N, CA and C atoms as an extended XYZ file, in Angstrom:
165
Properties=species:S:1:pos:R:3:atomname:S:1:resname:S:1:resid:I:1 pbc="F F F"
N         3.131       35.474        8.116 N   UNK     1
C         2.558       34.531        7.009 CA  UNK     1
C         3.068       33.635        5.966 C   UNK     1
N         2.985       32.551        6.441 N   UNK     2
C         3.539       31.206        5.823 CA  UNK     2
C         2.994       30.956        4.321 C   UNK     2
N         4.066       30.813        3.450 N   UNK     3
C         4.082       30.628        1.927 CA  UNK     3
C         3.656       29.303        1.748 C   UNK     3
N         2.286       29.055        1.093 N   UNK     4
C         1.952       27.912        1.068 CA  UNK     4
C         2.168       27.403       -0.682 C   UNK     4
N         2.520       28.021       -1.331 N   UNK     5
C         2.726       28.028       -2.686 CA  UNK     5
C         4.181       27.321       -3.037 C   UNK     5
N         3.808       26.043       -3.426 N   UNK     6
C         5.629       25.275       -3.464 CA  UNK     6
C         6.492       26.314       -4.235 C   UNK     6
N         6.108       27.020       -5.528 N   UNK     7
C         6.850       27.546       -6.404 CA  UNK     7
C         7.693       28.883       -5.730 C   UNK     7
N         6.537       29.510       -4.830 N   UNK     8
C         6.861       30.664       -4.099 CA  UNK     8
C         7.355       30.232       -3.284 C   UNK     8
N         7.147       29.388       -2.164 N   UNK     9
C         8.488       29.023       -1.013 CA  UNK     9
C         9.769       28.593       -1.770 C   UNK     9
N        10.048       28.042       -2.562 N   UNK    10
C        11.607       27.722       -3.630 CA  UNK    10
C        12.025       28.894       -3.799 C   UNK    10
N        11.352       30.195       -4.478 N   UNK    11
C        11.988       31.240       -4.768 CA  UNK    11
C        12.385       31.718       -3.482 C   UNK    11
N        11.404       31.807       -2.344 N   UNK    12
C        11.689       32.357       -0.866 CA  UNK    12
C        12.797       31.974       -0.290 C   UNK    12
N        12.826       30.797       -0.615 N   UNK    13
C        14.057       29.780        0.320 CA  UNK    13
C        15.276       30.108       -0.542 C   UNK    13
N        15.399       30.399       -1.859 N   UNK    14
C        16.822       30.758       -2.499 CA  UNK    14
C        16.811       32.154       -2.347 C   UNK    14
N        16.167       32.976       -2.105 N   UNK    15
C        16.595       34.339       -1.651 CA  UNK    15
C        17.112       34.600       -0.677 C   UNK    15
N        16.419       34.033        0.467 N   UNK    16
C        16.981       34.279        1.721 CA  UNK    16
C        17.668       33.000        2.480 C   UNK    16
N        17.730       31.938        2.081 N   UNK    17
C        18.708       31.084        2.939 CA  UNK    17
C        20.192       30.601        2.273 C   UNK    17
N        20.180       30.656        0.524 N   UNK    18
C        20.914       30.040       -0.013 CA  UNK    18
C        22.069       31.187        0.066 C   UNK    18
N        22.733       31.508        1.028 N   UNK    19
C        24.360       32.470        1.005 CA  UNK    19
C        24.943       32.250        1.563 C   UNK    19
N        26.356       32.268        1.684 N   UNK    20
C        27.297       31.964        2.569 CA  UNK    20
C        27.641       33.212        3.679 C   UNK    20
N        28.124       33.131        4.413 N   UNK    21
C        28.467       33.873        5.652 CA  UNK    21
C        30.193       33.882        5.723 C   UNK    21
N        30.645       34.957        5.882 N   UNK    22
C        32.121       35.016        6.455 CA  UNK    22
C        32.231       34.935        7.738 C   UNK    22
N        33.200       33.856        8.204 N   UNK    23
C        33.725       33.624        9.315 CA  UNK    23
C        34.407       34.555       10.030 C   UNK    23
N        34.773       35.669        9.431 N   UNK    24
C        36.001       36.637        9.820 CA  UNK    24
C        34.946       37.499       10.188 C   UNK    24
N        34.260       38.415        9.368 N   UNK    25
C        33.656       39.525        9.349 CA  UNK    25
C        31.951       39.641        9.462 C   UNK    25
N        31.566       38.505        9.339 N   UNK    26
C        30.010       38.190        9.049 CA  UNK    26
C        29.206       38.476        7.898 C   UNK    26
N        29.993       38.989        6.831 N   UNK    27
C        29.105       39.564        5.572 CA  UNK    27
C        28.696       38.496        4.808 C   UNK    27
N        27.672       38.535        4.313 N   UNK    28
C        26.505       37.863        3.653 CA  UNK    28
C        27.154       37.754        2.088 C   UNK    28
N        27.280       36.788        1.386 N   UNK    29
C        28.040       36.294        0.107 CA  UNK    29
C        27.348       35.628       -0.787 C   UNK    29
N        27.727       35.844       -2.188 N   UNK    30
C        26.541       34.963       -2.766 CA  UNK    30
C        26.845       33.384       -2.536 C   UNK    30
N        26.171       32.525       -3.038 N   UNK    31
C        26.298       30.882       -2.593 CA  UNK    31
C        27.508       30.396       -3.524 C   UNK    31
N        27.782       31.165       -4.368 N   UNK    32
C        28.882       30.561       -5.144 CA  UNK    32
C        30.496       31.243       -4.746 C   UNK    32
N        30.163       32.084       -3.826 N   UNK    33
C        31.514       32.945       -3.492 CA  UNK    33
C        32.723       31.761       -2.820 C   UNK    33
N        33.718       32.523       -3.160 N   UNK    34
C        34.884       31.879       -2.904 CA  UNK    34
C        35.935       32.575       -2.052 C   UNK    34
N        35.638       33.679       -2.077 N   UNK    35
C        36.162       34.721       -0.957 CA  UNK    35
C        35.054       36.010       -0.515 C   UNK    35
N        35.333       36.237        0.533 N   UNK    36
C        34.679       37.618        1.021 CA  UNK    36
C        34.955       38.556        0.367 C   UNK    36
N        33.445       39.560        0.290 N   UNK    37
C        33.548       40.467       -0.755 CA  UNK    37
C        33.949       41.860        0.090 C   UNK    37
N        34.034       41.599        1.505 N   UNK    38
C        34.472       42.893        2.445 CA  UNK    38
C        35.862       42.720        2.732 C   UNK    38
N        36.164       41.590        3.305 N   UNK    39
C        37.675       41.190        3.927 CA  UNK    39
C        38.456       40.441        2.895 C   UNK    39
N        38.090       39.991        1.842 N   UNK    40
C        38.915       39.096        1.060 CA  UNK    40
C        39.315       37.697        1.821 C   UNK    40
N        38.767       37.402        3.131 N   UNK    41
C        39.160       35.997        3.415 CA  UNK    41
C        38.221       34.840        2.918 C   UNK    41
N        39.070       33.929        2.925 N   UNK    42
C        38.500       32.532        2.391 CA  UNK    42
C        37.601       31.432        3.306 C   UNK    42
N        37.694       32.251        4.484 N   UNK    43
C        37.091       31.376        5.284 CA  UNK    43
C        35.457       31.219        5.854 C   UNK    43
N        34.711       30.802        4.492 N   UNK    44
C        33.005       31.171        4.304 CA  UNK    44
C        32.509       30.092        4.729 C   UNK    44
N        31.307       29.939        5.075 N   UNK    45
C        30.557       29.035        5.497 CA  UNK    45
C        28.886       28.880        4.992 C   UNK    45
N        28.079       28.220        4.362 N   UNK    46
C        26.759       28.365        4.120 CA  UNK    46
C        25.843       28.575        5.363 C   UNK    46
N        24.832       29.479        5.299 N   UNK    47
C        24.223       29.815        5.946 CA  UNK    47
C        23.519       29.144        6.387 C   UNK    47
N        23.127       28.985        7.961 N   UNK    48
C        22.348       27.558        8.823 CA  UNK    48
C        20.909       27.763        8.500 C   UNK    48
N        20.558       26.642        8.331 N   UNK    49
C        19.068       26.369        7.665 CA  UNK    49
C        18.276       26.064        9.377 C   UNK    49
N        17.038       26.717        9.469 N   UNK    50
C        16.495       26.799       10.680 CA  UNK    50
C        15.184       26.295       10.268 C   UNK    50
N        14.807       24.894       10.412 N   UNK    51
C        13.435       23.998        9.977 CA  UNK    51
C        12.454       24.035       11.112 C   UNK    51
N        12.802       24.330       12.396 N   UNK    52
C        11.793       23.803       13.563 CA  UNK    52
C        11.839       24.985       14.672 C   UNK    52
N        10.905       24.904       15.553 N   UNK    53
C        10.703       25.766       16.632 CA  UNK    53
C        11.651       25.778       17.447 C   UNK    53
N        12.038       27.127       18.211 N   UNK    54
C        12.551       27.349       18.773 CA  UNK    54
C        12.282       26.935       20.534 C   UNK    54
N        13.036       26.158       21.231 N   UNK    55
C        12.872       26.122       22.399 CA  UNK    55
C        11.760       25.143       22.728 C   UNK    55
């Protein structure tokens, strides 16, 4: 069920997509994180944003 309200869709986007992922252990971290919360690695990336259809 797609969210059509722009305010609600912004809240959903921030909640689901604005995260960092550890490249070493795969744990999700807050967007402002510098180190991983599980393995303390500094090798973090932003979560990939998927914006279109698959295939």
